[in-house]
N, C-alpha and C positions, 0 to 999 in steps of 0.2 A: 567454136573456140577449143573444145575438148575432144578427145577420141575417147570412145566406149571402153571400159575394161577389157571386154573379150577381144578387143583390137589390139591390146599390148602385149608385147613379149613378156612372158613370165620366167623365162630361164635366160641365163647368161648366153652369149653369142656361142655357137657350136665352134669347136676348134680352138678355144682357149682354155687352157687350164693354168691358172697361176701357180707359180712354185711355192713351196713353203717358205715362210718368213725365217731368215737367218737373223737371229736376234744377236745383238751385240750392245756395247755400252752407248748410252746417252750422251749428249753434250750439255742440255740444258741443265743448270746446277739444281734446280727443284726436283728434276726427275733423277739425276744422279743420286741427291740426298736421299730419295726414296727407293733406291734399289732398281728404279725402272730399267727396262731393256728397250732398245730401239732398232729399228729395220726398216726395209722398204718391201713393198708389193708391186710387182710389175703388172700393169694392165694395158689394154690396147688404149691408143690415143682415139682412135674411132672404134666405137663398139660394133659398128656393123662391118667393120674390115679387121676381124680379131687377128689375122695373119699380118697385118702391116705393122706401121710403126708402133712402138710402145713407150710408155712413160712410167715414172716411179712414183707411188705413193709413200710418205714418210709416215710410219706407224710406231706407236709406243705401247708398252704393256707392263701393267703391275699385276703380278700373279695372285691367285688367290691364296690364302693363308689358313684356310679350314680343311679339315680331312677330305671333305666332298666338295667338289666344285660345281657350281651351278651355271658353267659355260662362261661365255665371253659377253661383255657389255661394252658396246660401242658407244662413243660419246662424241656429240657434234656441239660446238659452242654456238652456232649460227653465224650471221653476218649478212648474206654470204660474203665469204672471204676471212673469216675468222680460223686461225690456227688452232687445232686441237689437241696437239700433242700432250701438252701439261694436264689436259683432262683425264689423263690415264690416272691421276692422283685423287679423282673425285670420290672414289669409293671410301676413301678415308673420313670425308664428310658426312656420310650416311650414319644416322643415330643407330645406337645399340649393336654396332659391329655389323650391320646387315649388308654391308658392302664387301666384307671379307671373303665371301664365298664365290665371288666373280673374279675372272681376269678382265681388268679394266683395260679398254683398247682405246688409245686417243689416235687420231690421225690428222694430217694436213691433207683436206681435199686437193684434188687436181689443181694444179697452178698456184696453190698456196704454200707459202712459208718454206719449209725444208723439202717438200715434194719437187720432183724434177721433171720438166723445166718449171720455173715459178715466174710469174708475169709481173712485169712492170712497165711503166709507160713513160711517166715524167716524174721521178721520185718527188719532187719538192712542189708538186702540184698544190699542196694544202698549206704552203707557206705564209708569209706574212704580206701584207699590203696588196691583199686582193681586191676586185672591185666591189662596190656596194651592191648587196643581193637586190635591193629595190630597183625595179627597172624606173620608177619615177625620177631616180637620181641620175638618169641618161646614161646607165652602164649595160643596156640590154645588148647591144651590139658587142661590147667587150665580152661578156658572158657568153655569147653565141660563138665568137672567135675562140674563146677558151676552151669550150665544149666541143668544137669542131677540131681544135689543135690536140686535144687528149684522145678523142676518137682516132685520129690519123696516126698518133704516135702509138696507140694500141695496134692498130693494123700493121704498122712497121715492125713492132717488136713482138707481137702475138704469134705471127706466123700461122701454121696449121692450127695450133693449140686453140687459137680464138674460136674457131668454129665448134669446138668440143668442150664448152664449159657451161653447158646447161645443167640444170638440177638432175635430169634424167642420167646425164653422165655420171655424176656423183653417186645417184641411188645404184647404177648397175657396179661401180666401183666398190661400192658397200657390199654388194653381194659376192664380188671377187675377193675382197678382204675376207668374208666369210669362208670362202671356200679355202683360201691360202692359210686360214687358221685351222683348218680340217673340222668344221663345225657344220652340222646339219641346220642349226638354228642359231640366230643372234638374240641377245637381249640388246635394248636401245635406250639411250637416255638422250634427248634431243631439246635444246633450248633455242627459242627464237626460230630463225630462219632453220635451224636443226629439226624443229616441228614438221616444217614441209617435207623435209626429206624423209621424216619418220612415216608421214602420211602416205607418201609417193611410193616407199619402199614397201609399206604394208599393203598396198593396194596391187603392186606387181608381184610380191612374194609373200602372200599371207601365211603361207605354211612354213616359212623361214623365220617366223617372229614368235618370240616365247613370250617375254615380258617387254612393255614398251612404256616409257614415261615421256611425255611431251610437256614442257613448261613455257607459257609464254606463245600460244598457239596462233599460227599463221591462219589467216581466212583465206581457204583454197579458192574462193570465189573471185578474188581481186588480185589475181597476179599479173603484173606487179605495179602497174601504172595506176589504178585506182586505190591500191593499197597505200601507196605514197600520199595522194590526196585525203584519205581518211585518216592517216597518222598526223597530218597538219591540224586538224581540228581537234584530235586527241592531245596534241602537244600543247595546243592553245589553253586547253582546260588544265593540264597538269603544270604547266608554268605559272598559271594563275594560283594553283595549291601552294606552289613553291614561294610565291611572292606573300601569300598569306602567312605561312610558316615564318618567314624573315620578319614580318610585322609582328608576329606573336611574340618573337624575341628582340624587339626593338631595343630593350636594355643592353643586349649584346652587340647588335650590329648597328644600331643608330641610323638606320635607312628609311624610316617610316613607320607610323603606328598603325596604318591599316594596309591592306594588299593593294589597294588602288593607288596610295601613295609611293609604295615600293615599286609598282609597275610604272607610274609615272616617271620616277626617278630613273629606272632601268632605261626608258627611253630618251630621257633627257641626256642622260650620259652617252647613249648611242649618237644622237644628233651632235654632241660635243666631238666625239671622235670620227663622225663623219667630216666635220669641219677642220679638224686638226688630229690626226691619228697620233698615238702614244706609242713610239718605239715599235712601230709594225702593227699595232692593234688599231683597227679602224672599226667600222660599224659590222662588217661581216665576221671578223674576229670576234668581236664583242658578243654577236649573237651565238657563235659557235661555242664559246666557253660555258655558256648558260644550258645548253642543250642536255649535257647529262643529267641535269635536275629533273627533267621531263621523263627520264627513264628510271630513276632509281632514287628513292628517299635519302639514301645513305651519302650520296653526292651533294646533299643540302649544305652541311656545314662548311666544306671546303670553297665552294663556290661563293656562298654568302660572306665568308671571310675575305676571299678576294675582293668582292665587290665593296664592302666596307672598307678595306683598307685603301683602295683606290680613291673611293669618294671622300673618305674622311681624313686620310693622311697623304693622299697624293702619291701612294706606292705603287708605281707602275709595274715593277718588278712581280708584284703579286698577279696582276692581271696576265703578264707575259707567261708567268710560270703555268697559270691557270689554263691558258691556251693550249701549252703543250707541246708546241711544234719545236722540234731538235734541228736546226740548221745543219748541225754537224753529221747527223744521220738521218736524212731524209727517206721515207719509205712510203711507197704508194702501192704496195702488193695487195693490201687487204681491199683498198678502193678498187684498184684495177679489176680484180675477181668480182667484187660486189656488182660492178657494171657490167662485166662479162656475163653474169648470170640474169640479173635483173633485166637486161636489154635485149636477151634472148630466149628466155623461158616462153615469151610470149611478145610479138613485135609490139615496140613502143611506137605512140604516134609519130609518124614522120612528118607531119604537116605542122610546123611550129606555131601556126595561128591557132590551131586546136590546144596546144600545149598552153599558150599565152592565155586564151579566154578561160580555160578551166583553172589556171592558177590565179588568175584576176578574180574569178568568182569565189575561190576558197578564201583568197587573201583578204576579202572584204570582211569575213568573220574569223579568220584566224591569221592574223598578220605575222605573229611571232615567228613562225618558222616556214611558212608556206613557200616564199620565194628562195629561201636558203635551201629548202630541200629541192625545189625545182632545178635549181642550178647544180646541186650535188649530182642529180642525175641527168643534167643537161645532155651529156654525151650520148646517151640514149638515142636521141633523135637522129644521130648521125653515125651511128654504130656499124662497123664495118662487117660484122659477121652475120650470118644467118640465123634467123629468129625460127623457133619451133612451135609445137603445139603442146599445151600442159596435158598432163594425165588427169583423167577424171577420176578423182579419188573416191573409193570405195572401200571402207573398213569392214565390211560385214564378214569376212573371212578371219578376221583376227579374234582370237579367244578373250583376250583381255587387253584393257589399256588404262593408263592413269594420265588424266588431263589436269593441268594445274594453270590457273590464271588468276591474276588480281583484277578487281572489278574495274579498275580505271588504268590499266596497262595502256602507255601510250603508244608504244611502238607495234604492237599487236593487240587491237581492240578486243574487248571480251566477246564480241560477237563471233569472232573466228573460234572461240574455244567452244560456244554454243552450238556453232554449225559442225564442229570437229565431232561433238558428243552425238549428234544427229547421225553422221557418217559412220561412226563406230558405235554400233548398237550395243557391244559390250564392254564400253568405256564407262568410266566414272569421272566425273569433273568436280575438282576441289577449287571453291573459289576464296580467295583471300579478301574478305568483304571490306569494301571501302578503299583499299590499297592503291597505290600510285606507283608501285614498281614492276618493272618487267622482268620476269624470269627470275623470281624470288626463292624458288626452292633451295633447300640446304642451306639457308642462311639464318637458322636459329629459332623459327617460327614452330613450336613443339607440335602443333595440330597438324600442319602441313608435313613436317618433316617425318613424324611419326607414321603417318600413312604411306610416305614413301617406303620407309624402312620396312614396315609390315608387307608391302606389296613385293618388295624385292626379295625378303627374307622367305615368304611362304606363298606368294602369289594372290593372297587374299586382298579383297578390295571392299570398301564400304557398299552399302546396298544403293543401287541406282534407283532413282525416283522414277515413277511411271511417266510423270509429265515430261513435256517437251520444253523447250527454251527455259531450262532452270539448272542451276548448279545442284549437285547431288550432296556436297558436304559444304558447309560453310565455315572457315576458320578467320581467325585474326590476321591481319595483313602484316607484312614487314612494318615495324613501328617507326613512325618519323623519330629523328634523333631529337634529343634535348640537350642542347649547347651548354645549359647551365649546371649539368650533371658532369662532374670530372671523369675523364677517361680511366678505366682500371689500369693499375700499374702494369708496365710491361706491354701496353697495347700499342 
């Protein structure tokens, strides 16, 4: 499944030197307000053919404001498929001014957002009135047809780009961004899938890593088919925690006095929408609008309020708004890139009988998200681009790394952080004990955020424990909201 580190290229392809970035004005209002600069880095479409076709990566920069600079800080928001341009603003969220000594560099990975070309296949694929996720509803063939049609559309629209959207391509791009910025080393802050890029970059270019923060750590042993099955089980636990939270505040939401009652009501409403969709919201859309509660406790109040408004007041607009699809501006760019990476970093099972059997097995214990996730990844069984071989991650050459994870992270389960701690012997793992939020750093939890700030300011890390399979520091998690407390004025 993996190639040994010694067999991996550790330098950019010979014969390609990226031009320095020509910085100019940005277009995004948040970047403009912050005085950020934007530009492009030209890189090879195929890193093994450096003299061939090139593409352009959109980059952004907020420069340091201290007399001395600590270099550049590349940032990636995850996905795959997330636009990172606005993350050039992240330095302002680091406590104690510790981000001010870096040039914060956001970038849109190849195929994403403002990078050229950007991939789009069927813009309104995530629209209303989609088939029921559950195969027992008789919709399996409909989803297979949709999955095939999406893969075919990407084949038609993606062209040569589609064969060059693996994580390794983006990692090599990151090193060319480093070169275009005239830096010998980078600092790096990666969230979620961005932690996978960080682990691979650190393996291929360990001497080019100065400081690295990875929050919501991907388990590199499960790229990516098994990772999705593991997520299904984690999200089942997390949605149960959300239902318990709603029940705790039954006086606010009036949806049930116990988590079991709230869960039963969720499925009752889903059955009602299965029989009679409401303005395009059927059982699949209903499932989708609850998913963010499995990622982040800060999503709890908005989803619970929409749930309550629909059940208690018949307010369909509340759940339509919560679903969030804009028919006037459909956009599948993030989804298209997500698939292009997930389907090709390692070959997805091409035998749908295996996919069916695996998801039936997991669905028996985790029905909330299993089939929704299966069909989200459905096009991978028909993906038209060549699959690769993942890099075997080895962080032993990295002098220091800060790993962050909450105990019950649904998207990147905690075992991934523990595994990364073993692979990076000079890393320290900070655990948000008992937390349910994915990638929660710089969200106001003083214990965690102070450790981040100290590391960025001085390189200092807490002491690493000698034991394996443990976190080194235990902090409070991002707290669950209290909807009975009024929000601060102006928030």
